[in-house]
C-alpha positions as CSV (number, residue, x, y, z in Angstrom):
1,M,-13.3,-16.0,13.4
2,T,-10.1,-14.1,14.2
3,E,-9.9,-10.5,13.8
4,R,-7.2,-9.3,11.1
5,P,-7.0,-5.5,11.4
6,T,-4.1,-5.3,9.1
7,L,-6.2,-6.8,5.9
8,D,-8.2,-3.5,6.5
9,L,-5.3,-1.1,6.4
10,A,-4.5,1.4,3.5
11,L,-0.7,0.7,2.6
12,E,1.8,1.7,0.4
13,L,5.6,1.4,-0.3
14,D,7.6,4.0,1.5
15,P,8.2,6.6,-1.1
16,Q,12.0,6.4,0.2
17,V,12.0,2.6,-1.2
18,A,13.6,1.5,-4.1
19,L,13.1,-2.2,-5.4
20,R,15.5,-3.8,-7.7
21,P,13.5,-6.9,-9.5
22,E,15.6,-10.4,-8.8
23,P,15.0,-14.1,-9.9
24,F,13.5,-14.7,-6.2
25,G,11.8,-11.7,-5.9
26,A,13.0,-8.4,-5.2
27,L,15.7,-6.0,-3.2
28,A,14.1,-3.2,-1.0
29,Y,16.6,-0.6,-0.4
30,H,15.3,2.0,2.0
31,Y,17.3,5.2,1.4
32,G,16.2,6.8,5.1
33,N,17.4,4.2,7.1
34,R,19.8,2.3,4.6
35,R,18.2,-1.1,5.1
36,L,18.1,-4.2,2.7
37,V,15.6,-6.2,2.5
38,F,14.8,-9.1,0.5
39,M,11.5,-10.0,-0.8
40,K,11.6,-13.7,-1.3
41,H,8.6,-13.9,-3.6
42,P,7.5,-12.3,-6.6
43,D,3.9,-12.7,-5.6
44,V,5.0,-10.5,-2.4
45,V,6.4,-8.1,-4.9
46,A,3.2,-7.9,-7.2
47,V,1.1,-7.2,-3.7
48,A,3.6,-4.4,-2.4
49,T,3.7,-2.6,-5.5
50,A,0.3,-2.5,-6.2
51,L,-1.0,-1.4,-2.2
52,S,-1.0,2.3,-3.3
53,E,-3.9,1.5,-6.1
54,H,-6.2,-0.1,-3.8
55,D,-8.3,0.8,-0.4
56,S,-6.9,-1.8,1.8
57,L,-4.6,-4.9,2.0
58,A,-7.6,-7.1,1.4
59,A,-8.4,-5.5,-1.7
60,T,-4.7,-5.5,-3.0
61,L,-4.8,-9.6,-2.6
62,T,-8.1,-9.7,-4.2
63,A,-7.0,-7.5,-7.0
64,C,-3.8,-9.4,-7.6
65,G,-5.3,-12.9,-7.5
66,V,-4.0,-14.3,-4.3
67,N,-6.0,-17.3,-3.0
68,E,-7.7,-16.7,-0.1
69,A,-5.9,-19.5,1.6
70,R,-2.8,-17.9,1.1
71,W,-3.6,-14.5,2.6
72,P,-2.3,-15.0,6.6
73,S,1.4,-15.8,5.0
74,F,0.8,-12.9,2.7
75,E,0.2,-10.8,5.9
76,K,2.9,-11.9,8.2
77,A,5.2,-10.8,5.4
78,I,3.4,-7.4,4.9
79,V,3.9,-6.9,8.8
80,G,7.6,-7.4,8.6
81,L,7.7,-5.1,5.5
82,M,5.9,-2.4,7.8
83,E,8.4,-3.2,10.7
84,S,11.3,-3.1,8.3
85,H,9.8,0.6,7.2
86,V,9.3,-0.7,3.6
87,I,6.1,-0.7,3.3
88,R,3.6,2.1,5.6
89,Q,0.2,3.1,6.3
90,R,-1.2,5.6,4.1
91,A,-2.7,8.4,5.1
92,T,-6.4,8.3,4.8
93,T,-7.9,11.4,2.9
94,E,-11.2,11.7,1.1
95,H,-11.2,10.9,-2.5
96,P,-11.9,14.3,-4.5
97,T,-14.9,12.6,-6.1
98,T,-16.5,11.3,-3.2
99,A,-16.1,14.1,-1.0
100,P,-19.1,16.1,0.0
101,P,-20.0,19.4,-2.1
102,T,-19.1,22.6,-0.9
103,T,-22.2,24.7,0.6
104,E,-19.9,28.2,0.4
105,P,-20.3,30.1,-2.8
106,P,-17.5,30.4,-5.4
107,T,-14.5,33.0,-4.6
108,T,-14.3,35.9,-7.3
109,E,-11.6,34.4,-8.8
110,E,-13.5,30.6,-9.3
111,T,-16.1,32.8,-11.3
112,A,-13.8,35.1,-13.3
113,A,-12.2,31.8,-15.0
């Protein structure tokens, strides 16, 4: 089985990107590099806009109902959007609910509240 590391990445639309819906999919405009990119399929647009809601590209594809047989084409499209700086890798930080508890006592400000 071929390793596909892109599927494990936590991704998001670059905050400098605006999407304009079109009948074919969407136009993505990056305000930082002034690049205009055509997103040629509505399914790709749906996946791109849902990326920040999921832990990985694979989780996003699953949540969007994309058949696994289509994943290689989506992965290729997402890699292209990453190269165009439309999509970027998300900084991975621990979710506040899963962070380990602190062992330090509360500060006076916390106890006064």
